[in-house]
TIMIDREN-985776 format. One record per residue (C-alpha): x, y, z; residue number from 0. Coordinates in nm, 4 decimals, m for minus. Example, Ala and Ser with C-alpha at 12.3 -4.5 7.8 and 13.67 -1.06 7.14 Angstrom:
2
<atom px="1.2300" py="m0.4500" pz="0.7800" k="0"/>
<atom px="1.3670" py="m0.1060" pz="0.7140" k="1"/>
END
This chain:
268
<atom px="3.0753" py="m19.3691" pz="m3.6052" k="0"/>
<atom px="3.2643" py="m19.1061" pz="m3.3397" k="1"/>
<atom px="3.2997" py="m18.7141" pz="m3.4527" k="2"/>
<atom px="3.6346" py="m18.7964" pz="m3.5868" k="3"/>
<atom px="3.6066" py="m19.0522" pz="m3.7933" k="4"/>
<atom px="3.2368" py="m18.8922" pz="m3.9555" k="5"/>
<atom px="3.4708" py="m18.5806" pz="m4.0200" k="6"/>
<atom px="3.7296" py="m18.7992" pz="m4.2192" k="7"/>
<atom px="3.4446" py="m18.9419" pz="m4.4196" k="8"/>
<atom px="3.2501" py="m18.6589" pz="m4.5321" k="9"/>
<atom px="3.6266" py="m18.5059" pz="m4.6103" k="10"/>
<atom px="3.6566" py="m18.7869" pz="m4.8267" k="11"/>
<atom px="3.3080" py="m18.8320" pz="m4.9677" k="12"/>
<atom px="3.3357" py="m18.3978" pz="m5.0040" k="13"/>
<atom px="3.6108" py="m18.4185" pz="m5.2214" k="14"/>
<atom px="3.5232" py="m18.6954" pz="m5.4493" k="15"/>
<atom px="3.2160" py="m18.5096" pz="m5.4869" k="16"/>
<atom px="3.3716" py="m18.1790" pz="m5.5511" k="17"/>
<atom px="3.5286" py="m18.1345" pz="m5.9124" k="18"/>
<atom px="3.5615" py="m18.2641" pz="m6.2629" k="19"/>
<atom px="3.9073" py="m18.1512" pz="m6.3827" k="20"/>
<atom px="4.2194" py="m18.0816" pz="m6.2279" k="21"/>
<atom px="4.1672" py="m17.7002" pz="m6.3141" k="22"/>
<atom px="3.8132" py="m17.7205" pz="m6.1228" k="23"/>
<atom px="3.8418" py="m18.0206" pz="m5.8803" k="24"/>
<atom px="3.9450" py="m18.1312" pz="m5.5808" k="25"/>
<atom px="3.8830" py="m18.4860" pz="m5.6208" k="26"/>
<atom px="4.0444" py="m18.7367" pz="m5.3706" k="27"/>
<atom px="4.2914" py="m18.9076" pz="m5.6004" k="28"/>
<atom px="4.4422" py="m18.5556" pz="m5.7080" k="29"/>
<atom px="4.4238" py="m18.4804" pz="m5.3850" k="30"/>
<atom px="4.6624" py="m18.7694" pz="m5.3305" k="31"/>
<atom px="4.8755" py="m18.7024" pz="m5.6276" k="32"/>
<atom px="4.9759" py="m18.3567" pz="m5.6174" k="33"/>
<atom px="5.0273" py="m18.3825" pz="m5.2387" k="34"/>
<atom px="4.7779" py="m18.0997" pz="m5.1086" k="35"/>
<atom px="4.7872" py="m18.0293" pz="m4.7731" k="36"/>
<atom px="4.5286" py="m18.0248" pz="m4.5580" k="37"/>
<atom px="4.4609" py="m17.7315" pz="m4.3620" k="38"/>
<atom px="4.2127" py="m17.6540" pz="m4.0177" k="39"/>
<atom px="4.1160" py="m17.2739" pz="m3.9384" k="40"/>
<atom px="4.0510" py="m17.2988" pz="m3.5565" k="41"/>
<atom px="3.9722" py="m16.9959" pz="m3.4066" k="42"/>
<atom px="3.9287" py="m16.9491" pz="m2.9809" k="43"/>
<atom px="3.6613" py="m16.7801" pz="m2.8194" k="44"/>
<atom px="3.7911" py="m16.6010" pz="m2.4969" k="45"/>
<atom px="3.7234" py="m16.3243" pz="m2.2566" k="46"/>
<atom px="3.9968" py="m16.0436" pz="m2.1821" k="47"/>
<atom px="4.2107" py="m16.1349" pz="m1.9126" k="48"/>
<atom px="4.2367" py="m16.4778" pz="m1.7096" k="49"/>
<atom px="4.1066" py="m16.6706" pz="m1.9824" k="50"/>
<atom px="4.2932" py="m16.4963" pz="m2.2945" k="51"/>
<atom px="4.6369" py="m16.5591" pz="m2.0846" k="52"/>
<atom px="4.5582" py="m16.8676" pz="m2.0201" k="53"/>
<atom px="4.4821" py="m17.0215" pz="m2.3715" k="54"/>
<atom px="4.8145" py="m16.8067" pz="m2.4938" k="55"/>
<atom px="4.9769" py="m17.0397" pz="m2.2012" k="56"/>
<atom px="4.8081" py="m17.3349" pz="m2.3196" k="57"/>
<atom px="4.9129" py="m17.3166" pz="m2.6864" k="58"/>
<atom px="5.2714" py="m17.1441" pz="m2.6883" k="59"/>
<atom px="5.3622" py="m17.4397" pz="m2.3922" k="60"/>
<atom px="5.1262" py="m17.7481" pz="m2.4182" k="61"/>
<atom px="4.9381" py="m17.7546" pz="m2.7592" k="62"/>
<atom px="5.2473" py="m17.6116" pz="m3.0252" k="63"/>
<atom px="5.5211" py="m17.8587" pz="m2.8826" k="64"/>
<atom px="5.2980" py="m18.1505" pz="m2.8755" k="65"/>
<atom px="5.1747" py="m18.1086" pz="m3.2085" k="66"/>
<atom px="5.5443" py="m18.0756" pz="m3.4001" k="67"/>
<atom px="5.6405" py="m18.3662" pz="m3.1862" k="68"/>
<atom px="5.4128" py="m18.5611" pz="m3.3959" k="69"/>
<atom px="5.5016" py="m18.3728" pz="m3.7109" k="70"/>
<atom px="5.2468" py="m18.1380" pz="m3.7725" k="71"/>
<atom px="5.3679" py="m17.7496" pz="m3.8307" k="72"/>
<atom px="5.4094" py="m17.5083" pz="m3.8938" k="73"/>
<atom px="5.1757" py="m17.3971" pz="m3.6811" k="74"/>
<atom px="5.0485" py="m17.0673" pz="m3.6941" k="75"/>
<atom px="4.9004" py="m16.8773" pz="m3.3996" k="76"/>
<atom px="4.7572" py="m16.5289" pz="m3.4012" k="77"/>
<atom px="4.5144" py="m16.2345" pz="m3.2537" k="78"/>
<atom px="4.2257" py="m16.0187" pz="m3.4457" k="79"/>
<atom px="4.4038" py="m15.6624" pz="m3.5472" k="80"/>
<atom px="4.0738" py="m15.5965" pz="m3.6971" k="81"/>
<atom px="3.7656" py="m15.8062" pz="m3.7404" k="82"/>
<atom px="3.4809" py="m15.9489" pz="m3.5356" k="83"/>
<atom px="3.4856" py="m16.0486" pz="m3.1531" k="84"/>
<atom px="3.7718" py="m15.9434" pz="m3.0352" k="85"/>
<atom px="3.9731" py="m16.0803" pz="m2.8771" k="86"/>
<atom px="3.9705" py="m16.4323" pz="m3.0614" k="87"/>
<atom px="4.2758" py="m16.6168" pz="m3.1355" k="88"/>
<atom px="4.2927" py="m16.7923" pz="m3.4751" k="89"/>
<atom px="4.5374" py="m17.0961" pz="m3.4993" k="90"/>
<atom px="4.6404" py="m17.2737" pz="m3.8460" k="91"/>
<atom px="4.7557" py="m17.6162" pz="m3.8807" k="92"/>
<atom px="4.8507" py="m17.7321" pz="m4.1975" k="93"/>
<atom px="4.7782" py="m18.1771" pz="m4.2256" k="94"/>
<atom px="4.9292" py="m18.3733" pz="m4.4437" k="95"/>
<atom px="4.6258" py="m18.6096" pz="m4.5379" k="96"/>
<atom px="4.2943" py="m18.6960" pz="m4.3301" k="97"/>
<atom px="4.4496" py="m18.9657" pz="m4.1146" k="98"/>
<atom px="4.6794" py="m18.7562" pz="m4.0299" k="99"/>
<atom px="4.4047" py="m18.4987" pz="m3.9359" k="100"/>
<atom px="4.1515" py="m18.7588" pz="m3.7793" k="101"/>
<atom px="4.3770" py="m18.9141" pz="m3.5292" k="102"/>
<atom px="4.5693" py="m18.5439" pz="m3.4657" k="103"/>
<atom px="4.3593" py="m18.5283" pz="m3.1379" k="104"/>
<atom px="4.4085" py="m18.8510" pz="m2.9819" k="105"/>
<atom px="4.8207" py="m18.8304" pz="m3.0483" k="106"/>
<atom px="4.8684" py="m18.5713" pz="m2.8235" k="107"/>
<atom px="4.6090" py="m18.6569" pz="m2.5791" k="108"/>
<atom px="4.8192" py="m18.9629" pz="m2.5211" k="109"/>
<atom px="5.1338" py="m18.7460" pz="m2.4658" k="110"/>
<atom px="5.2373" py="m18.7495" pz="m2.0656" k="111"/>
<atom px="5.4271" py="m18.4103" pz="m2.1381" k="112"/>
<atom px="5.1707" py="m18.2465" pz="m2.3040" k="113"/>
<atom px="4.8776" py="m18.3847" pz="m2.0812" k="114"/>
<atom px="5.0498" py="m18.1852" pz="m1.7614" k="115"/>
<atom px="5.1064" py="m17.8992" pz="m1.9428" k="116"/>
<atom px="4.7507" py="m17.9039" pz="m2.0599" k="117"/>
<atom px="4.5574" py="m17.9691" pz="m1.7266" k="118"/>
<atom px="4.4626" py="m17.5875" pz="m1.7100" k="119"/>
<atom px="4.2575" py="m17.6046" pz="m1.9894" k="120"/>
<atom px="4.1977" py="m17.9538" pz="m1.9821" k="121"/>
<atom px="4.0537" py="m17.9681" pz="m1.6503" k="122"/>
<atom px="3.9115" py="m17.6569" pz="m1.6429" k="123"/>
<atom px="3.5747" py="m17.6781" pz="m1.4108" k="124"/>
<atom px="3.3150" py="m17.5636" pz="m1.6022" k="125"/>
<atom px="3.2435" py="m17.2819" pz="m1.3045" k="126"/>
<atom px="3.5783" py="m17.1288" pz="m1.4525" k="127"/>
<atom px="3.5835" py="m17.2655" pz="m1.8594" k="128"/>
<atom px="3.9219" py="m17.1790" pz="m2.0298" k="129"/>
<atom px="3.7188" py="m17.0431" pz="m2.3094" k="130"/>
<atom px="3.3946" py="m16.9504" pz="m2.3881" k="131"/>
<atom px="3.3749" py="m17.1250" pz="m2.7512" k="132"/>
<atom px="3.5892" py="m17.3107" pz="m3.0407" k="133"/>
<atom px="3.5373" py="m17.3393" pz="m3.3666" k="134"/>
<atom px="3.6907" py="m17.4692" pz="m3.6541" k="135"/>
<atom px="3.6531" py="m17.5306" pz="m4.0298" k="136"/>
<atom px="3.9199" py="m17.8183" pz="m4.2237" k="137"/>
<atom px="3.9872" py="m17.7172" pz="m4.5884" k="138"/>
<atom px="4.2210" py="m17.8940" pz="m4.8500" k="139"/>
<atom px="4.4544" py="m17.6933" pz="m5.0929" k="140"/>
<atom px="4.4720" py="m17.5873" pz="m5.4129" k="141"/>
<atom px="4.6414" py="m17.7341" pz="m5.7050" k="142"/>
<atom px="4.8365" py="m17.4202" pz="m5.7915" k="143"/>
<atom px="4.9470" py="m17.3839" pz="m5.3793" k="144"/>
<atom px="4.9526" py="m17.7327" pz="m5.2453" k="145"/>
<atom px="5.1455" py="m17.6435" pz="m4.9627" k="146"/>
<atom px="5.1575" py="m17.3833" pz="m4.7188" k="147"/>
<atom px="5.4723" py="m17.1451" pz="m4.7669" k="148"/>
<atom px="5.5781" py="m16.8688" pz="m4.4518" k="149"/>
<atom px="5.6714" py="m16.5674" pz="m4.4846" k="150"/>
<atom px="6.0594" py="m16.4667" pz="m4.4348" k="151"/>
<atom px="6.0859" py="m16.1188" pz="m4.4216" k="152"/>
<atom px="6.4367" py="m16.1276" pz="m4.2926" k="153"/>
<atom px="6.4558" py="m15.8082" pz="m4.0740" k="154"/>
<atom px="6.1200" py="m15.7213" pz="m4.0763" k="155"/>
<atom px="5.9772" py="m16.0473" pz="m3.9752" k="156"/>
<atom px="5.8444" py="m15.9423" pz="m3.6333" k="157"/>
<atom px="5.6372" py="m15.6891" pz="m3.8102" k="158"/>
<atom px="5.4809" py="m15.9509" pz="m4.0300" k="159"/>
<atom px="5.1113" py="m15.8861" pz="m4.0434" k="160"/>
<atom px="4.8596" py="m16.1747" pz="m4.2030" k="161"/>
<atom px="4.5197" py="m16.0511" pz="m4.4189" k="162"/>
<atom px="4.2801" py="m16.3699" pz="m4.3647" k="163"/>
<atom px="4.0105" py="m16.3687" pz="m4.6643" k="164"/>
<atom px="3.6820" py="m16.5428" pz="m4.7388" k="165"/>
<atom px="3.4785" py="m16.5807" pz="m5.0672" k="166"/>
<atom px="3.1011" py="m16.6763" pz="m5.0644" k="167"/>
<atom px="2.9773" py="m16.8013" pz="m5.3778" k="168"/>
<atom px="2.6153" py="m16.8376" pz="m5.4733" k="169"/>
<atom px="2.6511" py="m17.2545" pz="m5.5501" k="170"/>
<atom px="2.9057" py="m17.4830" pz="m5.5586" k="171"/>
<atom px="2.9848" py="m17.4412" pz="m5.9345" k="172"/>
<atom px="3.0026" py="m17.0767" pz="m5.9009" k="173"/>
<atom px="3.2913" py="m17.1326" pz="m5.6186" k="174"/>
<atom px="3.4322" py="m17.3918" pz="m5.7891" k="175"/>
<atom px="3.4859" py="m17.1679" pz="m6.0828" k="176"/>
<atom px="3.6659" py="m16.9389" pz="m5.8477" k="177"/>
<atom px="3.9310" py="m17.2091" pz="m5.7598" k="178"/>
<atom px="3.9749" py="m17.2114" pz="m6.1677" k="179"/>
<atom px="4.0303" py="m16.8434" pz="m6.1477" k="180"/>
<atom px="4.2979" py="m16.8538" pz="m5.8841" k="181"/>
<atom px="4.4617" py="m17.1926" pz="m5.9930" k="182"/>
<atom px="4.4943" py="m17.0549" pz="m6.3951" k="183"/>
<atom px="4.6175" py="m16.7482" pz="m6.3463" k="184"/>
<atom px="4.5586" py="m16.5002" pz="m6.0226" k="185"/>
<atom px="4.7694" py="m16.6681" pz="m5.8420" k="186"/>
<atom px="5.0284" py="m16.5761" pz="m6.0368" k="187"/>
<atom px="4.9457" py="m16.2664" pz="m6.0746" k="188"/>
<atom px="4.9449" py="m16.2045" pz="m5.6929" k="189"/>
<atom px="5.3196" py="m16.3011" pz="m5.6355" k="190"/>
<atom px="5.4329" py="m16.0671" pz="m5.9843" k="191"/>
<atom px="5.2639" py="m15.7363" pz="m5.7219" k="192"/>
<atom px="5.4120" py="m15.8839" pz="m5.4268" k="193"/>
<atom px="5.0708" py="m16.0063" pz="m5.2869" k="194"/>
<atom px="5.2188" py="m16.2923" pz="m5.1521" k="195"/>
<atom px="4.9650" py="m16.6157" pz="m5.0234" k="196"/>
<atom px="5.0798" py="m16.8365" pz="m4.7199" k="197"/>
<atom px="4.7888" py="m17.0572" pz="m4.8447" k="198"/>
<atom px="4.4624" py="m17.1068" pz="m5.0510" k="199"/>
<atom px="4.2014" py="m17.3721" pz="m4.9074" k="200"/>
<atom px="3.8666" py="m17.5256" pz="m5.0274" k="201"/>
<atom px="3.6445" py="m17.5392" pz="m4.7542" k="202"/>
<atom px="3.5135" py="m17.8718" pz="m4.7014" k="203"/>
<atom px="3.3486" py="m17.8108" pz="m4.3566" k="204"/>
<atom px="3.3015" py="m17.4903" pz="m4.2042" k="205"/>
<atom px="3.0480" py="m17.2132" pz="m4.1689" k="206"/>
<atom px="2.8457" py="m17.0039" pz="m4.5141" k="207"/>
<atom px="2.9474" py="m17.2959" pz="m4.7669" k="208"/>
<atom px="3.0353" py="m17.3072" pz="m5.0699" k="209"/>
<atom px="3.3577" py="m17.0620" pz="m4.9764" k="210"/>
<atom px="3.7016" py="m17.0627" pz="m5.0430" k="211"/>
<atom px="3.9610" py="m16.9178" pz="m4.7611" k="212"/>
<atom px="4.2921" py="m16.7407" pz="m4.8206" k="213"/>
<atom px="4.5389" py="m16.5048" pz="m4.6248" k="214"/>
<atom px="4.8177" py="m16.2980" pz="m4.7531" k="215"/>
<atom px="5.1452" py="m16.1920" pz="m4.5300" k="216"/>
<atom px="5.2930" py="m15.8570" pz="m4.5736" k="217"/>
<atom px="5.5970" py="m15.6582" pz="m4.3722" k="218"/>
<atom px="5.4139" py="m15.3997" pz="m4.2847" k="219"/>
<atom px="5.0451" py="m15.3127" pz="m4.3953" k="220"/>
<atom px="5.1894" py="m14.9783" pz="m4.5908" k="221"/>
<atom px="5.2983" py="m15.2588" pz="m4.7768" k="222"/>
<atom px="4.9843" py="m15.3679" pz="m4.8075" k="223"/>
<atom px="4.8304" py="m15.1012" pz="m4.9330" k="224"/>
<atom px="5.0988" py="m15.0612" pz="m5.2020" k="225"/>
<atom px="5.0677" py="m15.4201" pz="m5.3493" k="226"/>
<atom px="4.7179" py="m15.4685" pz="m5.3270" k="227"/>
<atom px="4.6683" py="m15.1120" pz="m5.5119" k="228"/>
<atom px="4.9692" py="m15.2423" pz="m5.7984" k="229"/>
<atom px="4.7928" py="m15.5420" pz="m5.8081" k="230"/>
<atom px="4.4472" py="m15.4259" pz="m5.8791" k="231"/>
<atom px="4.5870" py="m15.1782" pz="m6.1296" k="232"/>
<atom px="4.7281" py="m15.5102" pz="m6.2914" k="233"/>
<atom px="4.6335" py="m15.5285" pz="m6.6951" k="234"/>
<atom px="4.6458" py="m15.8650" pz="m6.6943" k="235"/>
<atom px="4.4352" py="m15.8854" pz="m6.3846" k="236"/>
<atom px="4.1726" py="m15.6385" pz="m6.5764" k="237"/>
<atom px="4.1736" py="m15.8341" pz="m6.8357" k="238"/>
<atom px="4.1145" py="m16.1647" pz="m6.6445" k="239"/>
<atom px="3.8776" py="m16.0345" pz="m6.4086" k="240"/>
<atom px="3.6157" py="m15.9068" pz="m6.6919" k="241"/>
<atom px="3.6518" py="m16.2344" pz="m6.8962" k="242"/>
<atom px="3.2697" py="m16.3812" pz="m6.8953" k="243"/>
<atom px="3.2592" py="m16.6970" pz="m6.6316" k="244"/>
<atom px="3.5512" py="m16.5098" pz="m6.3696" k="245"/>
<atom px="3.3428" py="m16.2001" pz="m6.3042" k="246"/>
<atom px="3.2549" py="m16.1620" pz="m5.9157" k="247"/>
<atom px="2.8776" py="m16.0644" pz="m6.0454" k="248"/>
<atom px="2.8720" py="m16.4658" pz="m6.1967" k="249"/>
<atom px="3.0484" py="m16.6366" pz="m5.9056" k="250"/>
<atom px="3.1520" py="m16.3948" pz="m5.6204" k="251"/>
<atom px="2.8577" py="m16.3531" pz="m5.3671" k="252"/>
<atom px="3.0148" py="m16.1764" pz="m5.0666" k="253"/>
<atom px="3.3982" py="m16.1103" pz="m4.9404" k="254"/>
<atom px="3.5138" py="m16.0705" pz="m4.5721" k="255"/>
<atom px="3.8236" py="m16.0307" pz="m4.4624" k="256"/>
<atom px="4.0406" py="m16.0085" pz="m4.1216" k="257"/>
<atom px="4.4084" py="m15.8515" pz="m4.0165" k="258"/>
<atom px="4.5729" py="m16.0758" pz="m3.7781" k="259"/>
<atom px="4.9056" py="m16.0308" pz="m3.5920" k="260"/>
<atom px="5.1234" py="m16.3645" pz="m3.5042" k="261"/>
<atom px="5.1713" py="m16.4551" pz="m3.1218" k="262"/>
<atom px="5.5126" py="m16.4184" pz="m3.0761" k="263"/>
<atom px="5.5275" py="m16.7842" pz="m3.1139" k="264"/>
<atom px="5.4132" py="m16.8796" pz="m3.4003" k="265"/>
<atom px="5.5233" py="m17.0455" pz="m3.6913" k="266"/>
<atom px="5.4289" py="m16.8640" pz="m3.9011" k="267"/>
END
């Protein structure tokens, strides 16, 4: 079995084993019925200078147009503003199905235009690698937000920033409870207080499992600080977060976050 087939099979098995009800689970049948997307969060660890420039050129000129030509998008490309391992370039890729995810690399690799424009990266010699390493995680969207929602801040769009947050749990059951909490109330409270989500995803394949990841977007850091303060003070949030079974002490063991700024050519 090749790697892509293994990943597709793993996704199916993980999804089928995941949950028992719509509010807490992400079974394969439920995913298909709700048209929930899959998200790949891929990062490129690069050195400053030549590698950094080369990967940006590759993503803009070769990878992003080729992915769009096979119907995959919108695509996000981000630089680390605040967080570990800078410079690191993050890409966010939505897929409509497991099959599209599994076949995407083969499809763009067969694209003559991609082959030509990607050559400086794909044909880079071992003595001059195009990047240090790549890492990737695969997620499935929450039922409460089954599809990606890129921001539109109008005149303030160019100043947009993104906050990427990951919640780890001590067990799969606890992680499912946190997903239930988002689906049944927390996402709505986010929106009411100006915390605009881009996606919510349950990590199926990746590091530090079990975990979930989501992304918020703001038109400025001032808006970030203001809207988070409103959320924390919200009476409905205080009630929900203190409800037995939903407290952080019971279901969340670690929270990490970083700030990202989109590349000029990012579609998200």
